[in-house]
C-alpha positions as CSV (number, residue, x, y, z in Angstrom):
1,M,46.3,-136.9,89.1
2,R,42.5,-137.8,88.0
3,N,40.4,-138.8,90.4
4,P,38.2,-141.0,88.8
5,R,35.3,-140.4,90.9
6,A,35.2,-137.0,89.7
7,V,33.1,-137.6,87.2
8,Y,29.9,-138.2,89.4
9,S,29.8,-134.1,89.7
10,Q,30.4,-133.1,85.8
11,L,26.8,-133.3,85.5
12,M,25.9,-131.0,88.4
13,L,28.5,-128.1,87.2
14,L,27.4,-128.5,84.2
15,I,24.1,-127.8,84.8
16,C,25.3,-124.5,87.1
17,L,27.4,-123.2,84.8
18,S,25.5,-123.6,82.7
19,L,22.6,-120.6,84.4
20,L,25.6,-117.8,84.2
21,S,25.7,-118.4,80.4
22,I,22.3,-116.4,81.0
23,S,22.5,-112.9,80.0
24,N,21.8,-110.7,82.7
25,A,18.3,-109.8,83.3
26,F,17.1,-108.7,87.2
27,A,14.4,-107.8,88.5
28,D,16.5,-106.2,91.6
29,V,20.4,-104.2,91.4
30,T,22.4,-107.2,92.4
31,L,26.7,-107.4,92.9
32,P,29.3,-110.5,92.2
33,R,30.4,-112.9,95.2
34,L,33.6,-111.2,95.0
35,L,32.3,-108.2,96.0
36,N,30.1,-110.0,98.6
37,D,31.2,-109.2,103.0
38,G,34.2,-109.3,104.4
39,A,35.9,-108.4,100.5
40,I,40.2,-107.1,100.7
41,L,39.5,-104.9,97.4
42,Q,43.8,-104.0,95.5
43,R,44.8,-100.6,97.6
44,D,45.9,-97.1,95.4
45,K,44.4,-98.4,91.9
46,P,40.5,-97.5,90.8
47,L,38.4,-99.2,92.4
48,T,35.7,-100.4,90.5
49,I,32.6,-101.7,91.4
50,W,29.8,-103.8,88.9
51,G,26.9,-105.9,89.1
52,W,24.1,-106.0,86.7
53,A,19.7,-104.6,86.8
54,A,17.1,-104.2,84.8
55,E,17.9,-102.4,81.3
56,G,18.1,-98.3,82.4
57,E,17.7,-98.9,85.8
58,K,19.5,-96.4,87.2
59,V,22.2,-97.1,90.5
60,I,24.0,-95.7,92.9
61,V,27.0,-96.5,94.6
62,N,27.9,-95.4,98.3
63,F,32.0,-96.1,99.2
64,A,33.5,-94.9,101.7
65,G,32.4,-91.5,101.9
66,K,32.3,-91.4,98.2
67,E,28.6,-91.2,95.4
68,K,28.7,-92.6,92.2
69,S,26.0,-93.2,90.1
70,T,24.9,-94.8,87.3
71,Q,22.6,-96.6,84.6
72,A,22.9,-100.5,84.1
73,F,23.5,-100.7,80.2
74,E,22.6,-104.4,78.4
75,G,21.7,-105.2,82.3
76,K,25.1,-104.6,83.7
77,W,26.1,-101.4,85.2
78,Q,29.6,-100.8,86.3
79,V,31.6,-97.8,88.3
80,T,35.2,-96.3,89.2
81,F,36.5,-95.0,92.4
82,P,39.6,-93.0,92.7
83,A,42.5,-94.9,94.2
84,R,42.8,-94.8,97.8
85,K,45.3,-96.3,100.1
86,A,44.9,-99.3,102.4
87,G,42.8,-98.8,105.8
88,G,39.1,-100.3,105.8
89,P,36.6,-101.7,107.6
90,Y,34.4,-100.3,104.5
91,E,30.8,-100.5,103.6
92,L,29.6,-100.6,100.3
93,V,25.9,-100.3,100.2
94,V,24.5,-100.0,96.4
95,T,20.8,-98.5,96.2
96,G,18.9,-99.4,93.0
97,E,15.4,-98.7,92.3
98,R,13.5,-102.2,93.6
99,N,16.5,-102.8,96.5
100,Q,19.1,-101.8,98.2
101,L,22.1,-104.2,99.1
102,K,24.9,-103.8,101.8
103,R,28.6,-105.6,102.2
104,S,30.5,-105.2,105.0
105,N,33.3,-104.7,106.9
106,I,35.9,-104.7,103.2
107,L,39.0,-104.0,103.2
108,L,41.1,-101.8,101.2
109,G,44.7,-103.9,100.6
110,D,46.8,-106.0,98.3
111,L,44.5,-108.4,96.2
112,W,46.7,-112.0,94.7
113,V,45.2,-114.2,92.4
114,A,46.7,-118.0,93.3
115,S,46.7,-120.4,90.3
116,G,48.3,-123.2,88.7
117,Q,46.9,-126.9,90.4
118,S,47.1,-129.4,93.1
119,N,50.5,-128.1,94.5
120,M,48.2,-124.9,95.3
121,E,45.5,-125.8,95.2
122,L,46.1,-129.0,98.7
123,P,44.6,-126.9,102.0
124,L,45.9,-126.6,105.0
125,R,44.7,-129.3,107.0
126,R,46.5,-131.8,105.0
127,V,49.6,-130.3,106.3
128,R,48.5,-129.6,109.7
129,Y,50.6,-132.3,110.7
130,Q,54.1,-130.6,109.6
131,Y,53.1,-127.1,111.2
132,P,51.3,-128.5,114.8
133,G,48.7,-126.2,116.2
134,L,49.1,-123.5,113.2
135,I,45.2,-124.2,112.5
136,E,44.4,-124.1,116.1
137,T,45.8,-120.9,116.8
138,T,45.9,-118.3,113.5
139,Q,44.3,-115.3,114.3
140,Q,45.3,-113.2,111.2
141,P,42.0,-111.9,110.2
142,N,43.6,-109.7,108.0
143,I,43.9,-112.3,105.3
144,R,42.1,-112.9,103.7
145,E,40.3,-116.0,101.2
146,F,38.0,-115.9,98.1
147,N,38.0,-120.2,97.3
148,V,36.1,-120.2,93.6
149,P,35.2,-124.4,93.7
150,V,36.3,-126.7,90.3
151,A,34.5,-124.5,88.2
152,Y,35.0,-125.1,83.9
153,A,32.9,-123.2,81.1
154,F,33.3,-123.6,77.1
155,K,31.5,-121.1,75.3
156,G,33.7,-117.9,75.9
157,P,33.7,-116.2,80.0
158,L,31.3,-116.7,82.7
159,S,30.5,-113.3,84.4
160,D,30.4,-114.3,88.2
161,Y,31.4,-117.2,90.7
162,T,28.2,-119.4,91.3
163,Q,30.1,-119.7,94.4
164,G,32.8,-118.9,97.1
165,D,32.4,-116.8,99.3
166,W,35.3,-114.8,101.5
167,K,37.1,-116.1,104.8
168,A,39.6,-114.6,107.5
169,A,42.6,-116.9,108.2
170,T,40.7,-118.1,112.3
171,P,40.6,-121.2,113.9
172,E,37.2,-121.7,111.5
173,N,37.9,-121.2,108.4
174,L,41.7,-121.7,108.2
175,E,41.6,-125.5,107.4
176,N,40.6,-125.1,103.9
177,F,43.2,-122.1,102.3
178,S,46.2,-122.6,100.0
179,A,48.6,-123.5,102.1
180,V,51.1,-122.2,99.5
181,G,48.9,-119.3,99.6
182,F,48.4,-118.5,103.2
183,S,52.7,-119.1,103.5
184,F,52.7,-116.2,100.9
185,A,49.9,-113.1,102.5
186,Q,51.1,-114.6,105.9
187,K,55.0,-113.5,104.8
188,L,53.2,-110.2,103.2
189,L,51.0,-109.5,105.8
190,A,54.8,-109.0,108.3
191,E,56.4,-107.3,105.6
192,N,54.1,-104.7,104.7
193,K,51.8,-104.3,107.5
194,V,48.9,-104.8,104.1
195,P,46.0,-106.0,104.5
196,V,46.2,-109.5,101.9
197,G,43.1,-110.7,100.4
198,I,43.8,-114.3,97.4
199,I,41.1,-114.9,94.7
200,T,42.3,-118.7,95.0
201,I,41.4,-120.7,92.2
202,P,43.9,-123.4,91.1
203,V,43.1,-127.0,89.5
204,G,44.4,-130.1,90.5
205,G,45.8,-132.1,87.6
206,S,45.4,-128.9,85.0
207,P,47.5,-127.8,82.3
208,A,48.3,-124.7,81.5
209,E,46.1,-124.7,78.5
210,A,43.2,-124.9,79.7
211,W,44.3,-121.1,81.4
212,V,44.3,-119.2,78.7
213,S,41.9,-117.4,76.7
214,E,40.1,-118.5,73.5
215,S,42.3,-115.6,72.2
216,V,45.2,-117.5,72.8
217,L,44.7,-120.8,71.2
218,Q,44.5,-119.5,68.5
219,K,48.6,-119.7,68.3
220,Y,47.5,-123.4,69.6
221,P,45.9,-124.7,66.5
222,Q,45.5,-128.7,68.0
223,Y,44.6,-127.3,71.7
224,L,41.5,-125.5,69.7
225,Q,40.8,-128.0,68.1
226,K,40.3,-129.8,70.9
227,L,38.2,-127.1,72.5
228,Q,35.4,-127.1,69.9
229,P,32.9,-130.3,70.4
230,F,32.2,-129.1,73.6
231,K,31.0,-126.2,72.8
232,D,28.0,-127.9,72.4
233,D,25.8,-128.9,75.5
234,A,23.8,-131.7,73.5
235,H,28.2,-132.7,73.4
236,V,28.9,-132.1,77.0
237,Q,26.5,-133.7,77.8
238,A,27.1,-136.8,75.9
239,T,30.7,-137.5,77.3
240,I,30.0,-136.4,81.0
241,A,26.5,-139.8,80.2
242,K,29.6,-142.4,78.4
243,D,32.3,-142.2,81.5
244,K,29.9,-141.9,84.0
245,A,28.2,-145.4,83.0
246,N,32.3,-146.5,82.1
247,S,33.7,-145.2,86.4
248,D,29.9,-147.1,87.8
249,K,30.3,-149.9,85.2
250,W,33.8,-150.5,86.4
251,Y,33.6,-150.1,90.3
252,G,30.4,-152.2,90.2
253,D,32.0,-155.1,88.0
254,L,34.5,-155.6,90.1
255,G,32.5,-155.1,93.5
256,A,30.0,-158.3,92.6
257,A,33.6,-160.0,91.3
258,D,35.4,-159.3,94.5
259,I,35.5,-161.8,96.8
260,G,36.8,-160.9,99.5
261,L,34.1,-158.8,99.5
262,K,31.4,-161.9,99.2
263,N,33.2,-164.0,101.5
264,N,33.1,-160.6,105.2
265,W,36.8,-160.5,104.2
266,S,36.9,-156.8,106.0
267,Q,35.1,-159.2,109.4
268,E,38.0,-159.0,113.3
269,K,38.4,-163.1,112.9
270,L,39.7,-164.6,109.1
271,D,40.9,-167.7,108.6
272,T,44.3,-166.4,106.9
273,S,46.5,-169.2,106.5
274,A,46.3,-169.7,102.8
275,W,47.0,-165.8,102.0
276,K,50.9,-164.7,100.9
277,T,52.6,-162.3,103.2
278,L,53.6,-158.9,101.5
279,Q,56.0,-156.7,103.1
280,V,54.3,-152.7,103.6
281,P,55.8,-150.5,102.4
282,G,56.5,-152.0,99.3
283,F,54.3,-152.6,96.1
284,L,53.2,-156.1,94.2
285,K,54.9,-156.0,91.3
286,E,58.4,-156.4,93.3
287,Q,57.5,-158.7,95.5
288,A,55.2,-161.3,95.1
289,D,56.9,-165.1,93.8
290,N,54.0,-166.0,91.1
291,K,53.4,-164.3,88.1
292,N,50.0,-163.8,88.1
293,D,50.0,-162.1,91.0
294,R,53.2,-160.2,89.5
295,D,51.6,-159.0,86.2
296,F,47.9,-157.8,88.7
297,T,47.3,-154.2,87.7
298,N,43.9,-153.8,87.1
299,G,41.2,-154.5,90.2
300,A,41.1,-155.6,94.1
301,F,43.6,-157.3,96.7
302,W,43.3,-158.0,100.2
303,V,45.5,-157.2,102.9
304,R,45.7,-157.9,106.8
305,K,48.0,-157.7,109.4
306,T,46.3,-158.3,113.2
307,I,48.4,-156.5,116.5
308,E,48.4,-157.1,120.4
309,L,47.5,-154.0,122.5
310,T,47.1,-152.8,125.2
311,Q,45.2,-152.0,128.1
312,A,46.4,-148.6,128.5
313,Q,47.2,-148.6,125.1
314,V,43.1,-149.0,124.3
315,A,42.5,-146.0,126.8
316,K,44.4,-143.7,124.8
317,K,42.3,-141.7,121.0
318,A,44.2,-143.8,118.9
319,V,45.0,-142.7,114.9
320,L,45.6,-144.6,112.0
321,W,48.8,-143.6,109.7
322,L,48.7,-145.3,106.3
323,G,50.9,-143.2,104.5
324,C,49.5,-143.3,100.2
325,I,48.1,-145.8,98.8
326,V,48.0,-147.0,95.1
327,D,45.4,-146.5,94.0
328,G,42.6,-146.5,96.5
329,D,41.9,-148.0,99.9
330,Q,38.0,-148.8,102.7
331,V,40.2,-149.7,105.9
332,F,38.4,-151.0,108.7
333,V,39.8,-152.2,112.6
334,N,38.1,-155.3,113.3
335,G,35.8,-155.6,111.0
336,Q,34.6,-151.6,111.5
337,A,35.0,-149.5,108.0
338,V,37.9,-146.3,110.5
339,G,38.4,-144.6,106.6
340,Q,38.8,-144.3,102.7
341,T,40.3,-143.1,99.9
342,G,39.7,-143.1,96.8
343,Y,42.2,-142.6,94.3
344,Q,46.7,-142.4,95.3
345,Y,47.3,-138.6,96.2
346,P,45.8,-138.0,100.1
347,P,47.4,-139.3,102.7
348,R,45.7,-142.0,104.7
349,I,44.9,-140.5,108.6
350,Y,42.2,-142.2,110.0
351,A,41.0,-141.1,113.4
352,V,40.6,-144.6,115.4
353,P,36.4,-144.9,116.9
354,A,36.6,-144.9,121.5
355,G,36.0,-148.5,122.0
356,L,36.8,-149.6,119.0
357,L,40.9,-150.9,120.2
358,K,41.2,-153.4,122.6
359,P,43.6,-155.6,124.9
360,G,45.0,-158.3,123.4
361,K,44.2,-158.8,119.6
362,N,43.2,-156.6,116.7
363,S,42.6,-157.1,113.3
364,I,43.1,-154.1,110.5
365,A,42.2,-155.5,106.9
366,I,42.1,-153.3,103.7
367,R,41.1,-153.7,100.4
368,V,43.1,-151.3,97.6
369,T,41.3,-150.7,94.0
370,S,44.7,-150.6,92.2
371,Y,43.9,-149.2,88.3
372,S,46.9,-147.2,87.4
373,A,49.1,-150.1,87.6
374,N,50.8,-150.9,90.6
375,A,49.3,-151.7,93.3
376,G,50.5,-151.4,97.0
377,F,52.1,-148.3,99.3
378,V,54.3,-146.7,99.5
379,K,57.5,-146.5,100.7
380,D,59.5,-144.0,102.8
381,K,56.3,-142.6,104.3
382,R,54.3,-143.3,108.2
383,Y,52.9,-146.7,109.3
384,A,51.5,-146.4,112.1
385,L,49.1,-146.6,114.7
386,M,49.5,-143.5,117.1
387,F,48.3,-143.5,120.4
388,G,48.2,-140.1,122.2
389,D,45.2,-138.0,125.0
390,S,45.6,-134.4,122.5
391,K,43.9,-133.7,121.1
392,F,43.3,-135.5,116.8
393,G,45.5,-132.9,114.4
394,E,48.3,-132.6,117.3
395,A,50.0,-136.0,117.7
396,Y,51.6,-136.2,115.1
397,S,54.3,-137.4,117.3
398,G,52.6,-139.0,119.5
399,D,52.6,-140.4,123.4
400,E,53.6,-144.0,121.6
401,E,52.7,-145.5,117.9
402,V,52.8,-149.1,116.9
403,S,54.5,-149.8,113.9
404,L,53.0,-151.0,110.8
405,R,56.0,-151.1,109.2
406,G,56.6,-155.4,108.0
407,E,55.1,-159.1,107.2
408,W,50.9,-158.3,106.6
409,Q,48.9,-160.9,103.8
410,Y,47.9,-160.3,101.2
411,K,45.4,-162.3,98.8
412,I,43.6,-160.6,95.7
413,A,40.0,-161.1,95.2
414,A,39.6,-159.7,91.3
415,A,41.4,-159.0,88.4
416,A,39.5,-156.3,86.5
417,A,40.5,-154.8,83.3
418,A,42.2,-151.8,83.2
419,M,39.9,-148.7,83.8
420,Q,38.1,-146.6,80.1
421,P,39.7,-143.0,80.0
422,G,37.3,-140.6,80.3
423,T,37.3,-136.9,79.6
424,T,38.8,-134.8,82.3
425,L,36.0,-131.6,81.3
426,H,38.0,-129.1,83.8
427,Y,41.5,-130.1,81.8
428,L,40.1,-128.3,78.3
429,P,41.5,-126.1,76.8
430,S,40.1,-122.5,78.0
431,S,38.1,-124.1,80.6
432,L,38.8,-122.5,83.8
433,F,40.3,-119.6,82.4
434,N,35.7,-118.9,80.8
435,A,35.1,-120.0,84.3
436,K,38.0,-119.6,87.1
437,L,39.5,-117.0,86.7
438,A,37.6,-114.4,84.5
439,P,34.8,-113.9,86.6
440,A,37.5,-112.2,88.3
441,L,38.9,-109.7,86.0
442,P,36.8,-106.5,86.6
443,L,39.3,-106.3,89.4
444,K,42.7,-105.1,89.8
445,I,44.6,-107.3,91.5
446,K,48.2,-106.6,92.5
447,G,49.6,-109.9,91.4
448,V,49.5,-113.3,90.3
449,I,51.6,-115.8,92.5
450,W,51.5,-119.6,90.4
451,Y,52.3,-123.4,90.9
452,Q,51.9,-125.3,87.7
453,G,53.7,-127.2,85.7
454,E,53.1,-130.8,86.4
455,S,50.0,-132.1,84.3
456,N,52.9,-130.1,81.1
457,V,56.3,-132.3,82.3
458,G,56.6,-133.9,78.7
459,R,55.7,-131.7,76.9
460,A,58.4,-128.7,78.0
461,A,59.2,-127.5,74.1
462,E,55.8,-125.7,74.3
463,Y,55.6,-124.8,77.6
464,Q,58.0,-121.8,77.7
465,Q,56.6,-120.3,74.9
466,L,52.8,-121.3,76.5
467,M,53.5,-119.5,79.6
468,T,54.4,-116.4,78.3
469,D,50.9,-116.5,76.5
470,L,49.4,-117.1,79.5
471,I,50.9,-114.2,81.2
472,G,50.4,-112.1,79.0
473,D,46.7,-112.5,78.2
474,W,46.5,-112.3,81.4
475,R,47.6,-109.0,81.4
476,K,46.0,-108.2,79.1
477,Q,42.7,-109.5,80.0
478,F,43.2,-107.1,83.7
479,Q,44.5,-104.6,81.6
480,Q,47.4,-104.3,83.7
481,P,50.3,-104.6,81.1
482,D,52.7,-104.9,83.9
483,L,51.0,-107.2,86.0
484,P,53.6,-108.8,88.1
485,F,53.6,-112.6,87.8
486,V,55.9,-114.8,90.7
487,Y,56.1,-118.9,90.0
488,V,57.3,-121.6,91.6
489,Q,59.2,-124.0,89.6
490,L,58.6,-128.0,89.8
491,A,59.4,-129.7,93.3
492,N,61.9,-132.4,93.1
493,F,60.5,-135.5,92.4
494,L,60.5,-139.2,91.7
495,P,64.0,-141.6,92.5
496,A,67.0,-139.7,92.8
497,G,69.7,-141.3,89.9
498,S,73.7,-142.1,90.6
499,Q,74.4,-140.9,87.3
500,P,74.0,-137.6,84.8
501,G,71.3,-138.5,82.0
502,E,67.6,-137.5,81.1
503,S,64.6,-135.8,83.1
504,G,61.3,-134.4,80.9
505,W,60.9,-132.7,85.2
506,A,64.7,-131.1,83.9
507,E,63.0,-129.9,80.8
508,L,59.9,-128.5,82.0
509,R,62.2,-126.5,85.0
510,E,64.1,-124.9,82.3
511,A,61.7,-124.0,80.5
512,Q,60.4,-122.4,83.6
513,R,63.4,-120.8,84.3
514,K,63.7,-119.6,80.7
515,T,60.4,-118.0,81.8
516,L,61.7,-115.8,83.6
517,A,62.5,-113.6,80.5
518,V,59.2,-112.4,80.4
519,K,59.5,-109.1,82.0
520,N,58.5,-108.3,86.3
521,T,58.1,-112.2,87.0
522,A,59.9,-114.2,89.7
523,M,60.5,-117.9,89.7
524,A,60.7,-119.5,93.6
525,V,63.0,-123.0,93.3
526,A,62.1,-125.9,95.3
527,I,64.4,-128.4,94.4
528,D,64.9,-128.5,98.2
529,A,61.3,-128.5,98.9
530,G,59.5,-131.7,97.1
531,E,60.0,-135.7,97.7
532,W,60.4,-138.2,96.0
533,N,57.9,-140.5,97.1
534,D,54.7,-137.7,96.7
535,I,54.0,-135.1,93.8
536,H,51.6,-133.2,97.1
537,P,55.4,-132.3,99.4
538,L,54.4,-131.2,102.1
539,D,57.1,-128.4,102.7
540,K,54.3,-125.5,101.8
541,Q,55.5,-123.0,104.3
542,K,59.0,-122.8,102.5
543,V,57.1,-122.3,98.6
544,G,55.8,-119.8,100.1
545,E,57.4,-117.8,101.7
546,R,60.2,-117.7,98.4
547,L,57.7,-116.7,96.2
548,A,57.0,-113.9,98.9
549,L,60.5,-113.0,98.6
550,G,59.7,-112.6,94.7
551,A,56.6,-110.9,95.4
552,L,58.8,-107.9,97.5
553,K,61.1,-107.5,95.1
554,V,58.8,-107.3,91.7
555,A,55.2,-105.9,92.7
556,Y,57.2,-104.0,95.8
557,G,59.6,-102.2,95.1
558,K,62.7,-103.6,96.8
559,K,64.7,-104.1,93.8
560,S,68.1,-104.5,96.4
561,L,66.3,-107.7,98.3
562,L,68.1,-111.3,97.4
563,A,65.3,-112.4,96.5
564,S,65.9,-115.7,94.7
565,G,68.9,-118.1,95.2
566,P,71.4,-118.2,92.3
567,S,71.3,-117.1,88.3
568,L,73.1,-118.3,86.2
569,K,74.2,-115.4,84.1
570,K,77.9,-116.1,82.3
571,V,79.4,-119.2,80.3
572,K,82.5,-119.4,78.9
573,A,85.2,-121.2,78.0
574,K,88.6,-121.3,79.6
575,G,90.3,-124.2,78.3
576,S,89.6,-127.7,79.5
577,K,87.6,-125.8,82.3
578,V,84.8,-123.9,82.5
579,E,83.9,-120.2,83.3
580,L,80.1,-119.8,85.1
581,T,79.1,-116.4,86.5
582,F,76.1,-115.9,88.6
583,A,73.5,-112.7,89.7
584,D,71.8,-113.3,93.1
585,A,75.0,-114.7,94.5
586,G,74.5,-111.5,97.5
587,K,77.7,-112.8,99.4
588,G,78.8,-115.4,98.1
589,L,78.5,-119.1,96.8
590,Q,78.4,-121.9,98.7
591,A,78.7,-125.4,98.4
592,V,76.1,-126.4,101.7
593,G,77.8,-129.0,103.3
594,G,81.2,-130.1,100.7
595,E,81.7,-130.3,96.5
596,L,79.5,-129.5,95.0
597,K,77.2,-131.7,93.5
598,H,74.8,-131.8,90.4
599,I,77.4,-130.4,87.9
600,A,77.8,-132.4,84.3
601,L,79.9,-131.5,81.6
602,A,80.0,-133.1,77.7
603,G,81.0,-132.2,74.2
604,A,79.3,-131.9,71.3
605,D,77.8,-135.7,71.4
606,K,76.3,-134.2,74.8
607,K,76.6,-137.0,76.5
608,F,77.5,-135.8,79.8
609,V,79.5,-136.8,83.4
610,W,80.2,-135.8,86.7
611,A,82.4,-132.7,87.0
612,K,84.1,-131.3,89.7
613,A,83.9,-127.3,90.7
614,E,85.3,-124.7,92.4
615,V,83.6,-121.4,94.2
616,K,85.1,-118.7,93.3
617,S,82.7,-115.7,94.3
618,N,79.9,-115.7,92.2
619,K,81.4,-117.9,90.6
620,L,82.2,-121.9,89.7
621,V,85.2,-123.3,87.0
622,V,84.2,-126.4,86.5
623,W,86.2,-129.3,84.8
624,A,86.0,-133.3,84.3
625,D,89.1,-135.5,83.1
626,A,86.5,-137.5,80.8
627,V,85.7,-134.2,78.8
628,A,89.1,-132.1,77.2
629,E,86.5,-129.2,74.9
630,P,83.8,-128.8,77.3
631,K,80.8,-127.7,75.1
632,W,77.2,-128.6,76.8
633,V,77.1,-127.8,81.5
634,R,74.2,-128.9,83.8
635,Y,73.1,-128.4,87.2
636,A,70.8,-130.1,88.9
637,W,70.0,-131.8,85.4
638,A,67.4,-134.7,86.9
639,D,63.7,-135.4,87.9
640,N,64.8,-135.6,91.5
641,P,68.7,-133.4,92.0
642,E,69.1,-135.6,95.9
643,G,71.8,-133.5,97.5
644,A,71.7,-130.7,94.8
645,N,73.6,-128.5,97.1
646,L,74.2,-124.5,94.6
647,Y,73.0,-121.6,97.5
648,N,73.9,-118.2,97.7
649,S,74.8,-116.4,101.2
650,A,70.9,-116.0,101.8
651,G,70.7,-119.7,101.9
652,L,68.7,-119.7,99.2
653,P,69.1,-123.1,96.3
654,A,70.6,-122.3,92.5
655,S,67.8,-123.2,89.7
656,P,68.8,-126.5,88.0
657,F,70.3,-125.0,84.4
658,E,71.3,-127.3,81.1
659,A,73.5,-123.7,78.8
660,R,75.9,-124.3,75.8
661,V,79.4,-123.4,76.1
662,L,80.8,-120.3,74.3
663,D,83.7,-120.4,72.9
């Protein structure tokens, strides 16, 4: 999930963030960015206001009609006001000996930290077609987000953010909100009628070890060792320089070797009679009719297609939908560039400039760059030229469309060596704890929502302990021993299989399920909210609302709420059958759509076969003719357990699981 172009920004990040490691010896009194205009602070808990000033400087703080005073010690000052109920807006006034600061429109409500990786980070603009009109019509000023851009630090926790401001959930801001975070906040606001603030700090591709403090790394010597060299600024700068040089050279060499660039294969009219054909969507290695093309892994190839359009069509606004492309693309219509993306995950949705299309023949040319060994066009995505007179962004269905699926012509323009692996600095152990969580630690918060784990697939054996340590670490750092922690179990992903088998994604989900043993946690199951061909599924509303259900139960005291799907509690042998007992079944278990699917049994040899199941209220009775003495049972144990259909009466799905059968 790493964008190779990210190396270009790392040097600038280092320069900016290094300023924060300098002691705060300010001449004027200052406040952290989290206490800017529009902040939402936690109700019903003591309220800490802090900042920096010259040593010994007297500081007077006024908030909500109350006044506190203190003196700066070692460059920092802090006061604490008694807990207050939800309300506002309030003004915060901080007066020092040399200056005065005013912060307005501050609300007291519920403050949540949203963290994890790209599925929490993914902004609403990426799913605007899933929820037409949402961005344009939402006016919810009592939902606010403080979104922290990518940052990292290795020498210890930072005291403040270099960027970030509070933004209200209104059309001018909403497209940059976390889609999951917004859906979560919407449901909480509707249920509790209390302002909701989200401090959004996730980083795409980040592993869990990047989010724990260095004290936790003492238990994980391999991660502690990995961190140590990066405490040396010279090493960090040398790493950035090396990675940038490697990236520049790879793209530079490819550009110089690309005969498509040399011969202007993007032009409107080009003789392609000698080109080969490729079915889009699809991949070169699956379709190429010769070994050289099948073996193509790294480099550039071009695809072209000519389409016929009418006068009526070209008079309308047009949007190109080109699914997802592995890995990067540059797209040209009638010889003019209309869009480009540097890595495989974002959907390719490019507006076509007015007047570029014409009646009759129109050419589309795409330069594809590949560095991950599976060049081509992701299947089961939309490939079409959409026409519509409505605003761009509301043309998901469009007035009409011209399909771009089917036969294209292609030609390989240059092969390249494998790209040298780089070091993504913000994936290093503790780097994100130090830079993205630590500046928020003086605040009291309501809880944490977390969507992460994709980058730890393959390390499931340690993940449960690592997450247990992470939750404990955050609770200690926030000085809130029972801080609610609500997380998402990994969604379904990758092609579905027809037979029981092993799965790294299932193993990670099992580690997440077992983490529920930690008190005051809840888990949102998402195996029906994913997409086999997209690690960033679009259905973020379902995920956000399920997180909110978990939060209502563990953070808001709604203990009787049916907030999750059926959870396995007991497994017992009944002769050649197995009886499974579930909690959270509501009015009873349901096998939605007919017979229960994705249930498997195994004997002591752990060779699983599909099994039959009978639903009896909150129990399942499971058997398989081929397994006379069942010792193991699995449900939905696959990367993508497509069709898994065990739900409770509230329509919430059961978590995948593996369990030993007790005699």
